[in-house]
N, CA, C and O atoms as a GROMACS GRO file, in nm:
protein
  444
    1MET      N    1   0.081  -0.119   0.000
    1MET     CA    2   0.000   0.000   0.000
    1MET      C    3   0.086   0.126   0.000
    1MET      O    4   0.048   0.224  -0.063
    2SER      N    5   0.199   0.127   0.068
    2SER     CA    6   0.280   0.248   0.075
    2SER      C    7   0.341   0.283  -0.061
    2SER      O    8   0.361   0.401  -0.090
    3ARG      N    9   0.371   0.183  -0.145
    3ARG     CA   10   0.422   0.211  -0.279
    3ARG      C   11   0.316   0.283  -0.362
    3ARG      O   12   0.347   0.376  -0.437
    4THR      N   13   0.191   0.240  -0.347
    4THR     CA   14   0.081   0.306  -0.416
    4THR      C   15   0.067   0.450  -0.370
    4THR      O   16   0.047   0.539  -0.452
    5ASN      N   17   0.076   0.473  -0.241
    5ASN     CA   18   0.067   0.609  -0.187
    5ASN      C   19   0.183   0.695  -0.237
    5ASN      O   20   0.162   0.811  -0.273
    6ALA      N   21   0.303   0.640  -0.239
    6ALA     CA   22   0.420   0.716  -0.286
    6ALA      C   23   0.403   0.753  -0.433
    6ALA      O   24   0.430   0.866  -0.473
    7THR      N   25   0.357   0.658  -0.514
    7THR     CA   26   0.335   0.685  -0.656
    7THR      C   27   0.228   0.792  -0.674
    7THR      O   28   0.244   0.883  -0.755
    8SER      N   29   0.121   0.782  -0.598
    8SER     CA   30   0.014   0.880  -0.604
    8SER      C   31   0.064   1.019  -0.566
    8SER      O   32   0.030   1.118  -0.630
    9ASN      N   33   0.145   1.026  -0.463
    9ASN     CA   34   0.200   1.155  -0.420
    9ASN      C   35   0.288   1.216  -0.529
    9ASN      O   36   0.280   1.336  -0.554
   10ILE      N   37   0.371   1.136  -0.592
   10ILE     CA   38   0.457   1.186  -0.699
   10ILE      C   39   0.374   1.233  -0.816
   10ILE      O   40   0.400   1.339  -0.872
   11LEU      N   41   0.272   1.156  -0.854
   11LEU     CA   42   0.184   1.198  -0.963
   11LEU      C   43   0.115   1.330  -0.931
   11LEU      O   44   0.097   1.414  -1.020
   12ASN      N   45   0.076   1.349  -0.807
   12ASN     CA   46   0.014   1.476  -0.766
   12ASN      C   47   0.112   1.591  -0.781
   12ASN      O   48   0.074   1.699  -0.828
   13VAL      N   49   0.238   1.570  -0.742
   13VAL     CA   50   0.339   1.674  -0.757
   13VAL      C   51   0.363   1.705  -0.904
   13VAL      O   52   0.374   1.821  -0.942
   14LEU      N   53   0.370   1.601  -0.988
   14LEU     CA   54   0.391   1.622  -1.131
   14LEU      C   55   0.273   1.699  -1.192
   14LEU      O   56   0.295   1.791  -1.271
   15ALA      N   57   0.152   1.662  -1.157
   15ALA     CA   58   0.034   1.730  -1.212
   15ALA      C   59   0.029   1.876  -1.166
   15ALA      O   60  -0.003   1.965  -1.245
   16THR      N   61   0.062   1.900  -1.041
   16THR     CA   62   0.063   2.038  -0.989
   16THR      C   63   0.171   2.120  -1.057
   16THR      O   64   0.148   2.236  -1.090
   17THR      N   65   0.288   2.061  -1.079
   17THR     CA   66   0.396   2.132  -1.147
   17THR      C   67   0.358   2.165  -1.291
   17THR      O   68   0.385   2.276  -1.337
   18ALA      N   69   0.298   2.071  -1.361
   18ALA     CA   70   0.253   2.097  -1.499
   18ALA      C   71   0.147   2.207  -1.501
   18ALA      O   72   0.150   2.294  -1.588
   19GLN      N   73   0.054   2.204  -1.406
   19GLN     CA   74  -0.051   2.306  -1.401
   19GLN      C   75   0.008   2.443  -1.367
   19GLN      O   76  -0.036   2.544  -1.422
   20ASP      N   77   0.107   2.448  -1.278
   20ASP     CA   78   0.173   2.574  -1.247
   20ASP      C   79   0.238   2.633  -1.371
   20ASP      O   80   0.231   2.753  -1.394
   21GLN      N   81   0.302   2.548  -1.452
   21GLN     CA   82   0.364   2.595  -1.576
   21GLN      C   83   0.256   2.643  -1.673
   21GLN      O   84   0.275   2.744  -1.741
   22ALA      N   85   0.144   2.574  -1.680
   22ALA     CA   86   0.034   2.617  -1.765
   22ALA      C   87  -0.014   2.756  -1.723
   22ALA      O   88  -0.041   2.841  -1.808
   23ASP      N   89  -0.024   2.780  -1.594
   23ASP     CA   90  -0.067   2.911  -1.544
   23ASP      C   91   0.034   3.019  -1.583
   23ASP      O   92  -0.006   3.129  -1.621
   24ARG      N   93   0.163   2.988  -1.572
   24ARG     CA   94   0.266   3.086  -1.612
   24ARG      C   95   0.256   3.118  -1.760
   24ARG      O   96   0.266   3.235  -1.800
   25LEU      N   97   0.236   3.018  -1.842
   25LEU     CA   98   0.226   3.040  -1.986
   25LEU      C   99   0.097   3.114  -2.021
   25LEU      O  100   0.095   3.200  -2.110
   26ARG      N  101  -0.010   3.082  -1.952
   26ARG     CA  102  -0.138   3.149  -1.975
   26ARG      C  103  -0.126   3.299  -1.945
   26ARG      O  104  -0.194   3.381  -2.007
   27ASN      N  105  -0.041   3.334  -1.848
   27ASN     CA  106  -0.023   3.474  -1.809
   27ASN      C  107   0.090   3.543  -1.884
   27ASN      O  108   0.114   3.662  -1.862
   28ALA      N  109   0.158   3.472  -1.972
   28ALA     CA  110   0.269   3.532  -2.048
   28ALA      C  111   0.214   3.629  -2.153
   28ALA      O  112   0.101   3.615  -2.201
   29ALA      N  113   0.297   3.727  -2.187
   29ALA     CA  114   0.255   3.829  -2.284
   29ALA      C  115   0.253   3.771  -2.425
   29ALA      O  116   0.352   3.715  -2.473
   30TRP      N  117   0.139   3.786  -2.489
   30TRP     CA  118   0.126   3.752  -2.632
   30TRP      C  119   0.014   3.837  -2.689
   30TRP      O  120  -0.104   3.809  -2.669
   31ASP      N  121   0.054   3.940  -2.760
   31ASP     CA  122  -0.043   4.030  -2.823
   31ASP      C  123   0.014   4.077  -2.956
   31ASP      O  124   0.111   4.021  -3.005
   32ALA      N  125  -0.046   4.179  -3.015
   32ALA     CA  126  -0.004   4.227  -3.147
   32ALA      C  127   0.139   4.280  -3.147
   32ALA      O  128   0.203   4.285  -3.252
   33VAL      N  129   0.192   4.319  -3.030
   33VAL     CA  130   0.325   4.380  -3.022
   33VAL      C  131   0.428   4.288  -2.958
   33VAL      O  132   0.543   4.286  -3.000
   34THR      N  133   0.387   4.212  -2.859
   34THR     CA  134   0.480   4.135  -2.777
   34THR      C  135   0.447   3.987  -2.780
   34THR      O  136   0.331   3.947  -2.773
   35GLU      N  137   0.552   3.905  -2.792
   35GLU     CA  138   0.535   3.760  -2.782
   35GLU      C  139   0.642   3.706  -2.689
   35GLU      O  140   0.761   3.711  -2.721
   36ASP      N  141   0.601   3.655  -2.575
   36ASP     CA  142   0.694   3.593  -2.482
   36ASP      C  143   0.759   3.475  -2.553
   36ASP      O  144   0.688   3.394  -2.614
   37PRO      N  145   0.893   3.462  -2.547
   37PRO     CA  146   0.960   3.352  -2.616
   37PRO      C  147   0.911   3.213  -2.574
   37PRO      O  148   0.922   3.117  -2.650
   38ARG      N  149   0.857   3.202  -2.454
   38ARG     CA  150   0.805   3.073  -2.407
   38ARG      C  151   0.680   3.030  -2.484
   38ARG      O  152   0.643   2.913  -2.482
   39LEU      N  153   0.617   3.126  -2.553
   39LEU     CA  154   0.497   3.095  -2.631
   39LEU      C  155   0.522   3.089  -2.780
   39LEU      O  156   0.429   3.073  -2.859
   40SER      N  157   0.649   3.100  -2.820
   40SER     CA  158   0.680   3.091  -2.963
   40SER      C  159   0.654   2.949  -3.011
   40SER      O  160   0.672   2.852  -2.936
   41VAL      N  161   0.612   2.937  -3.135
   41VAL     CA  162   0.583   2.805  -3.192
   41VAL      C  163   0.713   2.725  -3.194
   41VAL      O  164   0.817   2.774  -3.237
   42GLY      N  165   0.703   2.601  -3.148
   42GLY     CA  166   0.820   2.513  -3.145
   42GLY      C  167   0.828   2.444  -3.011
   42GLY      O  168   0.728   2.426  -2.941
   43GLY      N  169   0.948   2.405  -2.976
   43GLY     CA  170   0.969   2.332  -2.852
   43GLY      C  171   0.939   2.185  -2.868
   43GLY      O  172   0.909   2.136  -2.978
   44SER      N  173   0.947   2.116  -2.757
   44SER     CA  174   0.927   1.971  -2.757
   44SER      C  175   0.892   1.928  -2.616
   44SER      O  176   0.933   1.992  -2.519
   45THR      N  177   0.818   1.821  -2.603
   45THR     CA  178   0.792   1.767  -2.470
   45THR      C  179   0.907   1.676  -2.425
   45THR      O  180   0.900   1.616  -2.318
   46ASP      N  181   1.010   1.665  -2.506
   46ASP     CA  182   1.132   1.592  -2.470
   46ASP      C  183   1.226   1.691  -2.403
   46ASP      O  184   1.280   1.781  -2.468
   47TYR      N  185   1.247   1.675  -2.272
   47TYR     CA  186   1.326   1.771  -2.196
   47TYR      C  187   1.469   1.785  -2.248
   47TYR      O  188   1.530   1.890  -2.232
   48SER      N  189   1.522   1.683  -2.311
   48SER     CA  190   1.659   1.689  -2.360
   48SER      C  191   1.673   1.771  -2.488
   48SER      O  192   1.784   1.796  -2.533
   49ALA      N  193   1.561   1.814  -2.546
   49ALA     CA  194   1.566   1.896  -2.667
   49ALA      C  195   1.638   2.027  -2.635
   49ALA      O  196   1.642   2.071  -2.520
   50SER      N  197   1.694   2.089  -2.737
   50SER     CA  198   1.783   2.202  -2.716
   50SER      C  199   1.713   2.337  -2.695
   50SER      O  200   1.781   2.433  -2.659
   51ASN      N  201   1.584   2.348  -2.715
   51ASN     CA  202   1.517   2.478  -2.705
   51ASN      C  203   1.496   2.518  -2.560
   51ASN      O  204   1.403   2.470  -2.495
   52THR      N  205   1.581   2.607  -2.509
   52THR     CA  206   1.574   2.646  -2.368
   52THR      C  207   1.452   2.732  -2.337
   52THR      O  208   1.416   2.746  -2.220
   53ASN      N  209   1.386   2.792  -2.438
   53ASN     CA  210   1.265   2.871  -2.412
   53ASN      C  211   1.145   2.783  -2.380
   53ASN      O  212   1.041   2.834  -2.338
   54HIS      N  213   1.158   2.653  -2.400
   54HIS     CA  214   1.045   2.563  -2.382
   54HIS      C  215   1.075   2.453  -2.280
   54HIS      O  216   1.026   2.341  -2.293
   55ARG      N  217   1.155   2.486  -2.181
   55ARG     CA  218   1.180   2.389  -2.075
   55ARG      C  219   1.226   2.460  -1.948
   55ARG      O  220   1.277   2.572  -1.954
   56ALA      N  221   1.206   2.394  -1.835
   56ALA     CA  222   1.246   2.448  -1.706
   56ALA      C  223   1.264   2.332  -1.609
   56ALA      O  224   1.196   2.230  -1.619
   57ALA      N  225   1.356   2.348  -1.516
   57ALA     CA  226   1.372   2.252  -1.408
   57ALA      C  227   1.316   2.316  -1.281
   57ALA      O  228   1.350   2.429  -1.247
   58VAL      N  229   1.230   2.243  -1.213
   58VAL     CA  230   1.170   2.292  -1.090
   58VAL      C  231   1.231   2.212  -0.976
   58VAL      O  232   1.215   2.090  -0.969
   59THR      N  233   1.301   2.280  -0.888
   59THR     CA  234   1.370   2.213  -0.778
   59THR      C  235   1.295   2.236  -0.646
   59THR      O  236   1.210   2.324  -0.635
   60GLY      N  237   1.329   2.154  -0.549
   60GLY     CA  238   1.275   2.171  -0.415
   60GLY      C  239   1.132   2.123  -0.397
   60GLY      O  240   1.066   2.162  -0.301
   61THR      N  241   1.083   2.040  -0.488
   61THR     CA  242   0.947   1.988  -0.472
   61THR      C  243   0.952   1.865  -0.379
   61THR      O  244   1.060   1.810  -0.356
   62PRO      N  245   0.839   1.823  -0.326
   62PRO     CA  246   0.837   1.701  -0.244
   62PRO      C  247   0.883   1.577  -0.322
   62PRO      O  248   0.919   1.476  -0.261
   63ALA      N  249   0.882   1.583  -0.455
   63ALA     CA  250   0.927   1.471  -0.538
   63ALA      C  251   1.066   1.496  -0.595
   63ALA      O  252   1.109   1.426  -0.687
   64GLY      N  253   1.136   1.595  -0.543
   64GLY     CA  254   1.270   1.628  -0.594
   64GLY      C  255   1.260   1.720  -0.715
   64GLY      O  256   1.165   1.797  -0.728
   65THR      N  257   1.358   1.710  -0.803
   65THR     CA  258   1.361   1.795  -0.922
   65THR      C  259   1.264   1.743  -1.027
   65THR      O  260   1.258   1.623  -1.055
   66ILE      N  261   1.187   1.834  -1.084
   66ILE     CA  262   1.092   1.800  -1.189
   66ILE      C  263   1.136   1.873  -1.316
   66ILE      O  264   1.154   1.995  -1.315
   67ASN      N  265   1.154   1.798  -1.424
   67ASN     CA  266   1.185   1.857  -1.554
   67ASN      C  267   1.054   1.883  -1.627
   67ASN      O  268   0.971   1.793  -1.645
   68VAL      N  269   1.036   2.009  -1.668
   68VAL     CA  270   0.914   2.050  -1.737
   68VAL      C  271   0.952   2.096  -1.877
   68VAL      O  272   1.044   2.176  -1.894
   69SER      N  273   0.883   2.044  -1.976
   69SER     CA  274   0.908   2.086  -2.115
   69SER      C  275   0.774   2.100  -2.184
   69SER      O  276   0.674   2.040  -2.144
   70TRP      N  277   0.772   2.182  -2.290
   70TRP     CA  278   0.646   2.204  -2.360
   70TRP      C  279   0.668   2.231  -2.507
   70TRP      O  280   0.773   2.280  -2.549
   71ALA      N  281   0.566   2.198  -2.584
   71ALA     CA  282   0.564   2.221  -2.728
   71ALA      C  283   0.447   2.315  -2.758
   71ALA      O  284   0.338   2.301  -2.702
   72VAL      N  285   0.472   2.410  -2.847
   72VAL     CA  286   0.370   2.508  -2.884
   72VAL      C  287   0.343   2.494  -3.034
   72VAL      O  288   0.435   2.494  -3.115
   73ALA      N  289   0.215   2.483  -3.069
   73ALA     CA  290   0.175   2.470  -3.210
   73ALA      C  291   0.067   2.574  -3.241
   73ALA      O  292  -0.012   2.610  -3.154
   74ASN      N  293   0.065   2.620  -3.364
   74ASN     CA  294  -0.042   2.709  -3.408
   74ASN      C  295  -0.173   2.632  -3.413
   74ASN      O  296  -0.176   2.513  -3.443
   75GLY      N  297  -0.282   2.703  -3.383
   75GLY     CA  298  -0.413   2.643  -3.397
   75GLY      C  299  -0.470   2.595  -3.267
   75GLY      O  300  -0.401   2.600  -3.165
   76PRO      N  301  -0.590   2.550  -3.267
   76PRO     CA  302  -0.669   2.515  -3.385
   76PRO      C  303  -0.709   2.640  -3.465
   76PRO      O  304  -0.711   2.751  -3.414
   77GLY      N  305  -0.739   2.616  -3.589
   77GLY     CA  306  -0.776   2.726  -3.678
   77GLY      C  307  -0.654   2.782  -3.747
   77GLY      O  308  -0.541   2.748  -3.714
   78ALA      N  309  -0.678   2.869  -3.842
   78ALA     CA  310  -0.570   2.923  -3.923
   78ALA      C  311  -0.553   3.073  -3.907
   78ALA      O  312  -0.485   3.137  -3.988
   79THR      N  313  -0.614   3.132  -3.804
   79THR     CA  314  -0.608   3.277  -3.787
   79THR      C  315  -0.477   3.325  -3.725
   79THR      O  316  -0.444   3.443  -3.735
   80GLY      N  317  -0.403   3.235  -3.662
   80GLY     CA  318  -0.276   3.272  -3.600
   80GLY      C  319  -0.290   3.334  -3.462
   80GLY      O  320  -0.190   3.378  -3.404
   81ASP      N  321  -0.411   3.339  -3.407
   81ASP     CA  322  -0.428   3.400  -3.276
   81ASP      C  323  -0.463   3.299  -3.167
   81ASP      O  324  -0.507   3.336  -3.058
   82ILE      N  325  -0.444   3.171  -3.198
   82ILE     CA  326  -0.465   3.064  -3.100
   82ILE      C  327  -0.349   2.966  -3.111
   82ILE      O  328  -0.303   2.933  -3.220
   83ARG      N  329  -0.302   2.921  -2.996
   83ARG     CA  330  -0.194   2.822  -2.993
   83ARG      C  331  -0.231   2.709  -2.896
   83ARG      O  332  -0.295   2.731  -2.793
   84THR      N  333  -0.188   2.590  -2.933
   84THR     CA  334  -0.206   2.474  -2.847
   84THR      C  335  -0.072   2.442  -2.783
   84THR      O  336   0.030   2.431  -2.851
   85VAL      N  337  -0.073   2.428  -2.652
   85VAL     CA  338   0.049   2.402  -2.576
   85VAL      C  339   0.034   2.268  -2.504
   85VAL      O  340  -0.065   2.245  -2.434
   86THR      N  341   0.131   2.179  -2.523
   86THR     CA  342   0.135   2.053  -2.451
   86THR      C  343   0.254   2.057  -2.356
   86THR      O  344   0.368   2.079  -2.398
   87ILE      N  345   0.226   2.037  -2.229
   87ILE     CA  346   0.327   2.045  -2.123
   87ILE      C  347   0.348   1.907  -2.064
   87ILE      O  348   0.253   1.833  -2.039
   88LYS      N  349   0.475   1.874  -2.042
   88LYS     CA  350   0.508   1.744  -1.982
   88LYS      C  351   0.597   1.768  -1.861
   88LYS      O  352   0.696   1.842  -1.869
   89ALA      N  353   0.563   1.706  -1.749
   89ALA     CA  354   0.641   1.714  -1.626
   89ALA      C  355   0.689   1.573  -1.589
   89ALA      O  356   0.608   1.481  -1.579
   90VAL      N  357   0.820   1.559  -1.570
   90VAL     CA  358   0.880   1.428  -1.539
   90VAL      C  359   0.975   1.444  -1.422
   90VAL      O  360   1.055   1.538  -1.418
   91GLN      N  361   0.965   1.354  -1.327
   91GLN     CA  362   1.055   1.353  -1.213
   91GLN      C  363   1.195   1.312  -1.259
   91GLN      O  364   1.210   1.215  -1.332
   92LEU      N  365   1.296   1.387  -1.216
   92LEU     CA  366   1.434   1.351  -1.245
   92LEU      C  367   1.465   1.217  -1.178
   92LEU      O  368   1.436   1.198  -1.060
   93ASN      N  369   1.525   1.126  -1.253
   93ASN     CA  370   1.559   0.993  -1.202
   93ASN      C  371   1.435   0.919  -1.150
   93ASN      O  372   1.438   0.858  -1.042
   94SER      N  373   1.329   0.924  -1.226
   94SER     CA  374   1.203   0.864  -1.183
   94SER      C  375   1.209   0.712  -1.189
   94SER      O  376   1.292   0.653  -1.258
   95ALA      N  377   1.119   0.650  -1.115
   95ALA     CA  378   1.102   0.506  -1.122
   95ALA      C  379   1.045   0.472  -1.260
   95ALA      O  380   0.983   0.556  -1.325
   96ALA      N  381   1.065   0.349  -1.303
   96ALA     CA  382   1.022   0.307  -1.437
   96ALA      C  383   0.875   0.334  -1.462
   96ALA      O  384   0.838   0.375  -1.572
   97GLN      N  385   0.789   0.310  -1.363
   97GLN     CA  386   0.645   0.329  -1.384
   97GLN      C  387   0.607   0.476  -1.395
   97GLN      O  388   0.494   0.507  -1.434
   98LEU      N  389   0.698   0.568  -1.363
   98LEU     CA  390   0.670   0.711  -1.373
   98LEU      C  391   0.753   0.780  -1.480
   98LEU      O  392   0.753   0.903  -1.489
   99ALA      N  393   0.823   0.703  -1.560
   99ALA     CA  394   0.917   0.760  -1.657
   99ALA      C  395   0.849   0.848  -1.761
   99ALA      O  396   0.913   0.937  -1.816
  100ARG      N  397   0.721   0.825  -1.790
  100ARG     CA  398   0.650   0.907  -1.889
  100ARG      C  399   0.596   1.036  -1.829
  100ARG      O  400   0.553   1.125  -1.902
  101GLY      N  401   0.596   1.046  -1.697
  101GLY     CA  402   0.551   1.167  -1.631
  101GLY      C  403   0.404   1.196  -1.652
  101GLY      O  404   0.323   1.106  -1.671
  102VAL      N  405   0.371   1.325  -1.648
  102VAL     CA  406   0.234   1.372  -1.663
  102VAL      C  407   0.232   1.476  -1.774
  102VAL      O  408   0.319   1.563  -1.780
  103SER      N  409   0.134   1.468  -1.862
  103SER     CA  410   0.118   1.566  -1.970
  103SER      C  411  -0.018   1.632  -1.962
  103SER      O  412  -0.118   1.567  -1.930
  104ILE      N  413  -0.021   1.761  -1.992
  104ILE     CA  414  -0.147   1.834  -2.002
  104ILE      C  415  -0.143   1.919  -2.129
  104ILE      O  416  -0.035   1.956  -2.176
  105THR      N  417  -0.257   1.950  -2.182
  105THR     CA  418  -0.266   2.032  -2.303
  105THR      C  419  -0.363   2.147  -2.277
  105THR      O  420  -0.468   2.128  -2.215
  106LEU      N  421  -0.327   2.265  -2.324
  106LEU     CA  422  -0.415   2.380  -2.310
  106LEU      C  423  -0.411   2.463  -2.438
  106LEU      O  424  -0.320   2.448  -2.520
  107VAL      N  425  -0.509   2.547  -2.454
  107VAL     CA  426  -0.519   2.637  -2.568
  107VAL      C  427  -0.506   2.779  -2.514
  107VAL      O  428  -0.571   2.816  -2.417
  108ILE      N  429  -0.420   2.859  -2.579
  108ILE     CA  430  -0.398   2.998  -2.538
  108ILE      C  431  -0.435   3.088  -2.653
  108ILE      O  432  -0.397   3.064  -2.768
  109ALA      N  433  -0.510   3.192  -2.624
  109ALA     CA  434  -0.550   3.289  -2.724
  109ALA      C  435  -0.469   3.418  -2.709
  109ALA      O  436  -0.434   3.458  -2.598
  110LYS      N  437  -0.439   3.479  -2.822
  110LYS     CA  438  -0.367   3.607  -2.822
  110LYS      C  439  -0.451   3.712  -2.749
  110LYS      O  440  -0.574   3.716  -2.764
  111ASN      N  441  -0.385   3.795  -2.670
  111ASN     CA  442  -0.456   3.902  -2.596
  111ASN      C  443  -0.500   4.013  -2.690
  111ASN      O  444  -0.560   4.111  -2.646
   0.00000   0.00000   0.00000
């Protein structure tokens, strides 16, 4: 039972970390004049990818260091004022059953 509780606790930390990143991106500047580099199209949910504007390490969590990465795509639609963001949070040195981490997807509209 304690292994199940530990896994559940880690998943909760991963989900909270991904949601915190979603909130930061949702509040980032993106309008007709300004585009926060974190919202530029590109990136990858693979933390080892080279685009530093689309990844962050979160330290000091109850689950240790969490690697957060995200990919930004245009759309849905073709107007250019909506982007889809997929965020992935993975515990550093995670157990095999948690190696895929937690992913969430959100849609952000230009201000």
